[in-house]
N, C-alpha and C positions, 0 to 999 in steps of 0.2 A: 773664900767666895762661896756662896750658895748653888745647890746643885741645880743643872740646866731644867729649866721650865719647857724645853721645847726638843724636838728631834735634831739628831745630829744631820746638818747639810753635808750630804754623799755627793761625791765627784766622779765617782768611778763609772757611774752606769754610761757615762759619756765617754770613757777611756782615759781619764784623766789618772797620770800617776802621781802628780804631785801635788799639794794643798798647804799653802802658806797661810797661818790660821793662829787661833789663840788658844791657851790651854784654859778650859773652863773648872775642871775639877782634878784632883787626883786622890786614889784610894787605895788602901792596901788590898792586893788580892791574893790571898794566902800568906805563907810565911815569908815568899822570897821574891814575892812581885808586888809591881804598882800598877794600877790601873789608870791611864791618863785619857781623858775625855776632852775632845776639843770641840771648837765650834763647829769646823768644816774636817772633813776628812776624805781622803783619796783611797782609802784602805778598805779592800772589801772584809766584813767579820764573818766568822763561822756563825751560822744559826743553832741555836739549842734545839729548835724544834724539828728541822727538816736540813740538816746539817750536810747538804748534799757537796757544795762546792767549799774547800778549807780555804783560811783565810791566806789573804797576800801575805808576801813577804816584804821585808824592807827596813827601813829605819825612821827614827824621828831626828831631825836637823835640830840643834838647840845653838845659842849662843857661846854654850859652853863646851860642844862639841858633837858627836854623832853617837844616837842612843840605839842600839837594835832592837826593833820589835821582835816579842818572842811570840806573842801571837794577838790576834784580834776576835773579841767575841762580842755578842749581842749585849748590850746592858739595858738596864731600865730603872727609872727612878720615879716615885710618886713625892717628891720633896723631903723625904725624911733619911732615905739612904740609897747608896748605889747597890743594884742586885745585878749580880753578872749570871748570863747563861741559863744554867737549868735552876737556878734559884728564882728566876721571876716567875711570879705567880699568876700572871694574867698574859692574856694574847696581845701580841703586837698591835697597836692601833688604840689600845684603851683609853677611854678619855681620863684624863687626869693623869697620865702618865706621859713621861718623855721616856724615846727609845733612842740609845746610843750605841756608837762604836767605841768600845772600852781599847784601848792599845796598851798590851800589857808587855811591860818592861823589867829590867831587873829593879828590885826593891831600892837600891842605892843612887838610883839614877838620878843626876842633878836637873830635875825638871818640876818647876812650881807652876802653880794657879796665877795666871796673868802673862805668864811667858808667851812671847809671840815663837813659832815653831814652824816647820816644814814637816809634813807628813808626806814620806816617798814610798811607794812602792817598786818592789825590783820589777823590772820590764819584762825581762826574760821570765820570771816565774810566771807574772800575770799571764802572758801570752800562753804559756804551755797549758794552765788552766782555763784559758778562756777556749782555746781549741777544744780540749777537752769536754767543756760543757756544752760549745755548738755541735760539737759531733753526737752529743748525748741526745739533745732534741730532734736532730736530724734521724737519729737511727730510730728513736720513739716513733716519730711518722712515719717512717719507713717500715717498722714493724707493724703498725697498724694497719697499714696498708697491704701488706703482704696475709694478715689475718683475717681480712674484711669479709671474705667469704664464708668464715667458720662461726658465723653467728647466727642460732635458730629464731632469736627473739630481736626486736628494736634494742639497740644499746645507746647510751651517751654517746655522743659524737667526739670527736678530737676538732682540731684546727682545719683541718682539711676536709670533715663530713665525713671521716671512716669512722666505724665503731672503735671507740678508745679503749682497746685492750691495755694500754700503757697505763692510762689512768686509773682504771678500774680495778687492774691487778698489781698494779708495783706496792711493794713492800719496802723497798729501799733503794737509794739512790746514791752513788757515791763517783765525785769527780776526781781524777788525780790527774798529773802532767799528760797530755796527748791522750788522754784514755777516761774511759768511765765504765762502771761496775752498774748494772740494773737488775735487781731480782724481783722476781712476780710470784705471787703465792698462788698456785692453779687449786683453789680450794672447792668446798661445795658451793659456795655463794656465788662462785665464779661460773659454774656449771648450770646451778639454777637460774643464771642470768641469760643463759643461751649459749654460752661458748664451748665450742668441741675441743674438748683437750687433748684430743687425738693427734689435732693441727700441730702440736707442739710435742710430740712424742719422741723419744730419742732416736728414732730409725728415720724420721725426716728433719733433723737439724740442721744437716750439712745445707740440703736443699733450701732450708729457711734462711740460714746465714748467707747464702749466695744471693738469695732473692732480695733480702735487706741490702747488702752490700752494694749491690748493683743499681738499685734506686737512689743510694747515697752518692756513689759515682757518678749517676746521670745528672744529680742536682748539681754538684760541684761543677761540672765540666759544663753545664748551661750557665755558670757565673751568678748561682742564686746569691742575692745581696741580704744583709743582715742588718738589723739596727734595733736599738732599744728606744721603745716610746715610756715615758712615764708621766703621772698624773702630777709631781711635784718633784721638789729636792731634798726632801725630806727622806729619812732612812725608811720609814713605814709607808710611804708613799708607793701605791702600785705602778709597776714596773712590768714591761710586758717584752717578749723576744719576737720580733718579726722579721719573717723570712718571705722573701716574694720568689716562691716557687713557681715551677712550670705550671703546675696544678691549681695554681691560687695562692693567696697571701695567706700564711699560717701565723696566728698570734697567739702566745701563749704567757699566761703569768710567769715569771720568773725574776726572781732577785740577784742575779748572778752576773758574771762579766762573759762577754764574748766576742768573738773577731767579727770583721765587717762584713766576710764573705764566704760562701762554702767551696770555694774556690781555694781560700787559705789552708782547706785542710789537707790538700795532697792525698796522698793514698790511705783509704780507711779500709778496714778490716773488723767484720764482725763476726762474733763466733758464740755459739750458745752451749750451754750446758744443762742437764737435766740432773736433779739433785733433789731433796727433801730436807724439810726442816721442822723439827718435831712430829714427824710423821704425814705432813701436809707436802705433797709434790710443789718443787719450784722450778721455775725456769731463770736461769741466769744469763743475761746477755753481756758480752764483754765486747766492747768497741775500742779500736786501737786506731792511732792516726801517725802517720809518717808526713808531717807537715812539710809545707814549704817554708823556709828560713830566711 
């Protein structure tokens, strides 16, 4: 069977865990793994460019048995070969390329092109990552609100109209079960943009953490609903995290998975830590959740 000519149809943005579908392509992925590409997938893959949310955990069910999925990664093809993760030479959405979910399984798995299979993501693992990702977005907005008065120049605004410290200073973001870690660079560019870095000095981080935590708690108590809007069903179609917050509707581009309400987060605790990276001061925000199960 030839390589796919269109993006994988993904169902995980709507919360789906299962997708019964057809195997379009298989290819070796290193010495001991096999990449399985299907017409549809309910499996969230890790992105090579911005790997904030890990892949789902789960299995592929076939007529011959259940095959564990070791990992799921972004793949792409221009019709000549299948490229995985960091080997993809073009940006997502590039014309003439198909962008795909590659499910990585053991190299000896009995899966062939043309097989009808069911891709099944683990519900508990998905929920834990979704809670972590939703809390991460809420924390970024609450952090921006807490720091809004510390800019001396107009700055790009976030989804609620506050100066977007998170979007301007972010260096990395990692989602984990029921938690997230965001690292911000407090470099010269940020200061030139008008931000007063004294607002995140070590002696005020406890107060800042209390403010951000309180804001998220207020939003959760208000029962803030969350949903995903998307422009289409393909892997690279734009998707947005939308939260109906008391202060307005927040709409943030996001390709991850989420819970349906901030009320599902339970108890949230935000902590900050000052440090440095190669001589550049950094601020680390850790968001932890004790969710309602």
